[in-house]
N, CA, C and O atoms as a DFTB+ gen file, in Angstrom:
200 C
 N C O
     1  1       6.989      -1.891      -5.636
     2  2       5.788      -2.336      -4.946
     3  2       4.546      -2.061      -5.784
     4  3       3.801      -2.990      -6.097
     5  1       4.307      -0.802      -6.153
     6  2       3.133      -0.475      -6.957
     7  2       3.469      -0.298      -8.421
     8  3       2.559      -0.235      -9.247
     9  1       4.746      -0.216      -8.775
    10  2       5.162       0.008     -10.151
    11  2       6.123      -1.089     -10.574
    12  3       7.319      -0.999     -10.299
    13  1       5.614      -2.137     -11.248
    14  2       6.496      -3.242     -11.650
    15  2       7.587      -2.810     -12.624
    16  3       8.588      -3.513     -12.768
    17  1       7.420      -1.667     -13.300
    18  2       8.417      -1.185     -14.240
    19  2       9.430      -0.234     -13.624
    20  3      10.240       0.347     -14.346
    21  1       9.406      -0.063     -12.331
    22  2      10.320       0.857     -11.653
    23  2      11.766       0.420     -11.879
    24  3      12.078      -0.771     -11.895
    25  1      12.629       1.400     -12.051
    26  2      14.048       1.123     -12.313
    27  2      14.861       0.892     -11.047
    28  3      15.949       0.320     -11.110
    29  1      14.353       1.325      -9.904
    30  2      15.087       1.140      -8.655
    31  2      14.101       0.942      -7.502
    32  3      12.911       1.232      -7.616
    33  1      14.633       0.444      -6.405
    34  2      13.799       0.226      -5.214
    35  2      13.411       1.567      -4.606
    36  3      14.154       2.542      -4.718
    37  1      12.266       1.616      -3.973
    38  2      11.792       2.808      -3.276
    39  2      11.546       2.446      -1.824
    40  3      11.031       1.366      -1.535
    41  1      11.910       3.345      -0.891
    42  2      11.624       3.082       0.522
    43  2      10.112       3.009       0.745
    44  3       9.356       3.820       0.210
    45  1       9.692       2.048       1.524
    46  2       8.269       1.893       1.818
    47  2       8.102       1.397       3.250
    48  3       8.963       0.711       3.800
    49  1       6.969       1.767       3.829
    50  2       6.588       1.290       5.153
    51  2       5.185       0.728       5.037
    52  3       4.315       1.353       4.430
    53  1       4.954      -0.443       5.612
    54  2       3.616      -1.045       5.577
    55  2       3.168      -1.368       6.994
    56  3       3.985      -1.670       7.865
    57  1       1.864      -1.301       7.212
    58  2       1.238      -1.646       8.485
    59  2       0.328      -2.835       8.227
    60  3      -0.474      -2.815       7.293
    61  1       0.445      -3.868       9.047
    62  2      -0.339      -5.097       8.918
    63  2      -1.293      -5.192      10.101
    64  3      -0.932      -4.851      11.228
    65  1      -2.523      -5.662       9.839
    66  2      -3.534      -5.794      10.904
    67  2      -3.018      -6.675      12.030
    68  3      -2.335      -7.670      11.788
    69  1      -3.346      -6.307      13.252
    70  2      -2.899      -7.052      14.432
    71  2      -3.886      -8.129      14.856
    72  3      -3.659      -8.814      15.854
    73  1      -4.983      -8.291      14.114
    74  2      -6.013      -9.249      14.516
    75  2      -5.752     -10.669      14.016
    76  3      -6.604     -11.545      14.165
    77  1      -4.576     -10.902      13.423
    78  2      -4.239     -12.235      12.933
    79  2      -4.648     -12.470      11.489
    80  3      -4.335     -13.521      10.930
    81  1      -5.339     -11.521      10.868
    82  2      -5.804     -11.681       9.492
    83  2      -4.709     -11.409       8.461
    84  3      -4.833     -11.807       7.303
    85  1      -3.652     -10.741       8.875
    86  2      -2.540     -10.340       8.010
    87  2      -2.965      -9.391       6.897
    88  3      -2.274      -9.292       5.882
    89  1      -4.089      -8.688       7.063
    90  2      -4.513      -7.705       6.073
    91  2      -3.543      -6.526       6.043
    92  3      -3.046      -6.082       7.078
    93  1      -3.288      -6.030       4.829
    94  2      -2.522      -4.805       4.680
    95  2      -3.437      -3.641       5.043
    96  3      -4.450      -3.418       4.380
    97  1      -3.090      -2.904       6.084
    98  2      -3.915      -1.804       6.573
    99  2      -3.487      -0.486       5.924
   100  3      -4.328       0.321       5.530
   101  1      -2.185      -0.278       5.817
   102  2      -1.691       0.980       5.281
   103  2      -0.329       0.761       4.654
   104  3       0.445      -0.084       5.104
   105  1      -0.038       1.532       3.605
   106  2       1.282       1.523       2.985
   107  2       1.676       2.956       2.663
   108  3       0.840       3.765       2.261
   109  1       2.937       3.259       2.842
   110  2       3.490       4.566       2.503
   111  2       4.730       4.321       1.652
   112  3       5.662       3.644       2.086
   113  1       4.742       4.878       0.429
   114  2       5.850       4.677      -0.494
   115  2       6.477       6.028      -0.814
   116  3       5.781       6.948      -1.244
   117  1       7.781       6.153      -0.609
   118  2       8.514       7.385      -0.894
   119  2       8.976       7.351      -2.345
   120  3       9.765       6.486      -2.723
   121  1       8.491       8.287      -3.164
   122  2       8.852       8.343      -4.575
   123  2      10.003       9.307      -4.852
   124  3      10.407       9.474      -6.003
   125  1      10.519       9.927      -3.832
   126  2      11.583      10.911      -4.004
   127  2      11.003      12.303      -4.209
   128  3      11.314      13.221      -3.450
   129  1      10.167      12.469      -5.222
   130  2       9.549      13.774      -5.495
   131  2       8.192      13.907      -4.819
   132  3       7.513      14.921      -4.989
   133  1       7.799      12.922      -4.074
   134  2       6.505      12.895      -3.384
   135  2       6.325      11.528      -2.765
   136  3       7.276      10.754      -2.654
   137  1       5.116      11.235      -2.368
   138  2       4.870       9.928      -1.771
   139  2       3.455       9.467      -2.092
   140  3       2.597      10.260      -2.480
   141  1       3.233       8.184      -1.925
   142  2       1.914       7.576      -2.073
   143  2       1.511       7.062      -0.702
   144  3       2.281       6.353      -0.053
   145  1       0.320       7.410      -0.260
   146  2      -0.244       6.905       0.990
   147  2      -1.460       6.058       0.620
   148  3      -2.377       6.554      -0.035
   149  1      -1.484       4.818       1.018
   150  2      -2.583       3.914       0.714
   151  2      -3.126       3.369       2.021
   152  3      -2.384       2.771       2.800
   153  1      -4.416       3.570       2.269
   154  2      -5.076       3.051       3.464
   155  2      -6.211       2.147       3.017
   156  3      -7.014       2.530       2.167
   157  1      -6.282       0.946       3.584
   158  2      -7.291      -0.024       3.181
   159  2      -8.157      -0.441       4.364
   160  3      -7.707      -0.476       5.510
   161  1      -9.409      -0.756       4.052
   162  2     -10.357      -1.279       5.035
   163  2     -11.497      -1.955       4.273
   164  3     -11.493      -1.974       3.042
   165  1     -12.438      -2.488       4.970
   166  2     -13.618      -3.141       4.381
   167  2     -13.211      -4.235       3.383
   168  3     -13.674      -4.256       2.242
   169  1     -12.336      -5.143       3.839
   170  2     -11.879      -6.228       2.991
   171  2     -13.059      -7.081       2.544
   172  3     -14.056      -7.205       3.255
   173  1     -12.932      -7.665       1.364
   174  2     -13.924      -8.545       0.737
   175  2     -15.167      -7.804       0.264
   176  3     -16.151      -8.444      -0.108
   177  1     -15.152      -6.466       0.268
   178  2     -16.251      -5.695      -0.309
   179  2     -15.831      -5.208      -1.687
   180  3     -14.661      -4.884      -1.894
   181  1     -16.775      -5.150      -2.645
   182  2     -16.439      -4.675      -3.997
   183  2     -15.978      -3.218      -3.977
   184  3     -16.437      -2.422      -3.157
   185  1     -15.068      -2.882      -4.885
   186  2     -14.598      -1.506      -5.031
   187  2     -14.626      -1.113      -6.502
   188  3     -14.581      -1.970      -7.383
   189  1     -14.699       0.177      -6.757
   190  2     -14.581       0.727      -8.104
   191  2     -13.312       1.549      -8.169
   192  3     -13.050       2.368      -7.288
   193  1     -12.522       1.335      -9.209
   194  2     -11.304       2.115      -9.413
   195  2     -11.487       2.901     -10.697
   196  3     -11.651       2.328     -11.774
   197  1     -11.457       4.221     -10.572
   198  2     -11.633       5.087     -11.751
   199  2     -10.310       5.529     -12.296
   200  3     -10.263       6.260     -13.285
């Protein structure tokens, strides 16, 4: 999902907005040794990624 070079599939759970927009609201990815939690909001607003 987040790593195109991954050697195997990882369990993930995603939450989609219920307002009909189909926006991804949250994602949780199990990496085995930890996890990634991603929460999104304020769609169509600029963001900075450091």
